[in-house]
C-alpha positions in Angstrom: 82.6 106.9 124.8 84.9 106.3 121.9 86.7 109.4 120.4 87.6 109.2 116.7 89.7 111.6 114.8 88.9 111.7 111.0 91.2 113.4 108.5 89.7 114.5 105.1 86.4 115.0 107.0 84.9 117.1 104.1 86.2 114.9 101.3 84.5 112.3 99.1 84.9 109.4 101.6 85.6 111.3 104.8 82.3 113.2 105.0 80.5 109.8 104.7 82.6 108.4 107.5 81.6 111.4 109.6 78.0 110.5 109.0 78.5 106.8 109.7 80.1 107.7 113.0 77.6 110.3 114.1 76.0 108.0 116.7 75.6 107.8 120.5 78.8 107.1 122.4 81.1 108.3 119.7 82.9 111.7 119.9 84.4 113.2 116.8 87.5 115.3 116.1 87.4 116.4 112.4 90.3 117.6 110.4 89.4 119.8 107.3 91.6 121.4 104.7 90.4 123.5 101.8 86.7 122.8 102.1 85.0 124.1 105.3 82.7 121.9 107.4 79.2 122.9 106.4 77.4 121.4 109.4 79.6 119.6 112.0 77.8 117.0 114.1 76.8 118.3 117.5 79.6 118.1 120.0 82.3 117.5 117.5 85.6 119.4 117.3 86.7 120.8 113.9 90.3 121.7 113.3 91.6 123.1 110.0 94.9 121.3 109.1 97.4 121.0 106.2 99.2 117.7 106.2 102.2 119.4 104.5 102.5 121.7 107.6 103.3 119.5 110.6 102.5 122.3 113.1 98.9 122.4 112.0 98.4 118.9 113.3 99.1 119.8 116.9 96.3 118.6 119.2 94.4 116.9 116.4 94.5 113.5 118.2 94.3 114.6 121.8 91.9 112.3 123.6 91.3 110.1 120.5 91.0 106.4 120.7 91.0 105.9 116.9 92.4 107.8 113.9 90.8 107.3 110.5 93.1 108.9 107.9 91.0 109.6 104.8 93.0 112.6 103.5 95.3 112.2 100.5 96.5 114.1 97.4 95.5 112.8 94.0 96.8 114.3 90.9 99.5 116.5 92.4 103.2 116.7 91.5 105.6 114.2 92.9 106.9 116.8 95.4 103.4 117.8 96.5 102.2 114.2 96.8 105.2 113.2 98.8 104.7 116.2 101.1 101.0 115.3 101.8 100.8 111.6 101.4 104.1 110.4 102.8 105.6 113.2 105.0 102.1 114.3 106.1 101.1 110.8 107.1 104.4 110.4 109.0 103.7 113.6 110.9 100.2 112.5 111.6 101.3 109.2 113.0 103.7 111.0 115.3 100.9 113.1 116.6 98.8 110.0 117.1 101.5 108.2 118.9 102.1 111.1 121.3 98.3 111.1 122.0 98.4 107.3 122.6 95.8 106.6 119.9 95.2 102.8 120.0 94.1 102.2 116.4 95.0 103.9 113.2 93.1 103.2 109.9 94.4 104.5 106.6 92.2 104.7 103.5 94.5 103.7 100.6 93.6 102.3 97.1 93.8 99.0 95.3 95.6 101.0 92.6 98.8 100.3 94.5 98.8 96.9 92.7 99.0 98.5 89.3 97.4 96.7 86.4 97.0 93.0 85.9 94.5 90.2 86.1 93.2 89.8 89.7 90.5 87.3 90.6 89.3 87.1 94.2 92.9 88.1 95.2 93.6 88.6 98.9 96.2 91.2 100.1 98.7 88.5 101.2 98.7 87.1 97.6 99.6 90.3 95.9 102.7 92.4 95.5 102.1 96.1 95.0 103.4 97.6 91.7 102.0 101.2 91.6 102.1 103.1 88.3 101.1 106.6 89.2 102.5 109.3 91.5 99.3 109.1 93.7 99.4 105.3 94.1 103.2 105.3 94.7 103.0 107.9 97.4 99.9 106.3 99.0 101.8 102.9 99.1 104.6 104.7 100.9 102.0 106.1 103.3 100.7 102.6 103.8 104.2 101.4 104.8 104.4 104.1 107.4 101.0 103.1 108.8 101.7 99.4 108.8 105.1 100.0 110.5 103.3 101.9 113.2 100.9 98.9 113.8 98.0 100.5 111.9 95.4 99.1 109.5 95.2 99.7 105.7 92.0 99.6 103.6 92.3 99.3 99.8 89.1 99.9 97.8 89.2 99.7 94.0 86.4 101.6 92.3 84.4 103.8 94.6 81.2 105.5 93.3 78.4 107.5 94.7 77.6 111.0 96.0 80.6 113.3 95.3 82.4 110.9 92.9 84.5 113.1 90.5 86.8 110.3 89.2 85.3 106.9 88.6 82.0 107.1 86.9 82.8 110.5 85.2 86.0 109.0 83.9 84.2 105.9 82.5 81.5 108.1 81.0 84.2 110.1 79.2 85.8 106.9 78.0 82.6 105.5 76.7 81.7 108.8 75.1 85.0 108.7 73.2 84.8 105.1 72.1 81.0 104.8 71.5 81.5 101.0 71.5 82.3 98.1 73.7 85.8 96.7 73.9 86.1 92.9 73.2 82.5 92.6 74.6 83.7 93.9 78.0 84.5 90.5 79.4 86.0 91.5 82.8 84.7 91.9 86.3 85.8 94.6 88.7 85.5 95.3 92.4 83.3 98.3 93.3 81.8 99.9 96.4 79.3 102.6 97.1 80.9 105.4 99.1 78.3 105.1 101.9 78.9 101.4 102.2 82.7 101.9 102.3 82.2 104.5 105.1 80.2 102.0 107.1 83.1 99.5 106.7 85.6 102.1 107.9 83.4 103.0 110.9 83.1 99.3 111.7 86.9 99.0 111.7 87.1 101.9 114.1 84.7 100.3 116.6 85.4 96.5 116.2 86.8 94.9 119.3 89.4 93.0 117.4 90.6 92.7 113.8 92.1 89.7 112.0 94.2 91.6 109.5 96.3 94.6 108.9 95.2 95.0 105.3 91.7 94.8 104.0 90.2 95.2 100.5 87.3 97.7 100.9 84.9 96.6 98.2 81.5 94.9 98.0 82.2 91.1 98.2 80.7 90.5 94.7 82.5 91.8 91.6 80.6 93.7 89.0 80.5 92.6 85.3 81.9 95.4 83.2 79.1 94.8 80.7 76.7 95.8 83.5 78.9 98.7 84.6 79.2 100.2 81.2 75.5 99.7 80.4 74.8 101.7 83.5 77.3 104.4 82.6 75.8 104.7 79.1 72.6 106.2 80.8 74.7 109.3 81.4 75.4 109.8 77.7 73.2 111.3 74.9 71.8 108.6 72.6 73.7 108.4 69.3 73.7 106.0 66.3 76.4 104.7 64.0 79.9 103.5 64.6 81.1 99.9 65.2 79.3 97.9 67.8 82.6 96.6 69.2 86.3 97.4 69.1 89.3 95.3 70.0 91.5 96.6 72.8 94.1 97.8 70.2 91.5 99.6 68.2 90.1 101.3 71.3 93.7 102.3 72.3 94.2 103.8 68.9 91.0 105.7 69.0 91.9 107.2 72.4 95.4 108.1 71.2 93.9 109.8 68.1 92.1 112.3 70.4 95.1 112.8 72.8 93.7 110.4 75.4 95.3 107.7 77.5 94.3 104.1 78.2 94.2 104.7 81.9 90.4 104.3 82.4 90.3 101.5 79.8 92.9 99.5 81.6 91.0 99.7 84.8 88.2 97.7 83.4 89.6 95.8 80.4 90.8 92.9 82.5 89.6 91.3 85.8 90.4 93.5 88.8 88.4 92.0 91.6 89.7 91.5 95.1 88.7 89.4 98.1 86.7 91.7 100.3 84.5 89.5 102.5 87.0 89.7 105.4 86.3 93.4 105.9 82.6 92.9 106.4 83.1 89.7 108.4 85.5 91.4 110.9 83.3 94.5 111.3 79.9 92.7 111.3 78.8 95.4 108.9 76.4 95.0 106.0 78.3 95.6 102.7 75.1 96.9 101.1 73.0 95.5 98.2 75.7 96.0 95.6 76.0 97.9 92.3 72.9 96.7 90.6 70.7 98.1 93.3 72.7 101.1 94.5 73.7 102.7 91.2 70.2 103.6 89.9 69.7 105.7 93.0 73.0 107.6 92.2 72.2 108.5 88.6 70.5 111.7 89.5 73.5 113.0 91.3 75.8 112.2 88.4 73.5 113.9 85.9 73.4 117.0 88.0 77.2 116.9 88.4 
């Protein structure tokens, strides 16, 4: 029997990790925060915690073999993000060390690299250059995990059931621009949240791992033309306006309505990362990819 502690167990990725690890010979200890656990798997232990309150973590890793740390703060102030992402991770690692947890896996983000042109880039080729509070503090959390001998997973764009950031953000961008930008020439790394969860579960149970840092995406990048065509299905049909904008024209249009280029910059240039090693080391199937997966997710996005 392998016992796995999962933080963020009711979150976007964490709840899918719980499902992926609900299997024979795995016992679960689940950490929740604001959102209660609707239906915990039979035999699991649920513990409400607050990463900013070290005392709430007491006992969380007792008897655990593996810790999968999916909880993080996105969009908070610098102080709050530091308290949760950095200090909270440090406190969690201390609890894990005292419980003699043998493997720690931390879910981070490829946003720690900032913006650039990345083509099949592996972790050892890249130097992080985070631009936001969230990515800076998550990089700091990574450093704590790596120093403790843990494993870091960096996905880029994660979509699927419960996504409130990626596809909604791109739909808002497209709704504002009502045009493509330079023909959308780039390719980007993406992963369905259920497939990512399978990869994280695989890391928890794999006998050995070849790396301390993995990119958690489908191995094949997605052409942004295909991505934005799919996103356009979420918008009402309209007519008129230019068929295409340059990047500068798009940036000006966003600025005119008080927007930023954040979402645009995520897809305007190549951002795709070597991700085959995750699936090779875990012997997990990365799933069929965006073309097949996304049509099945449209209903959930429309309802959301």
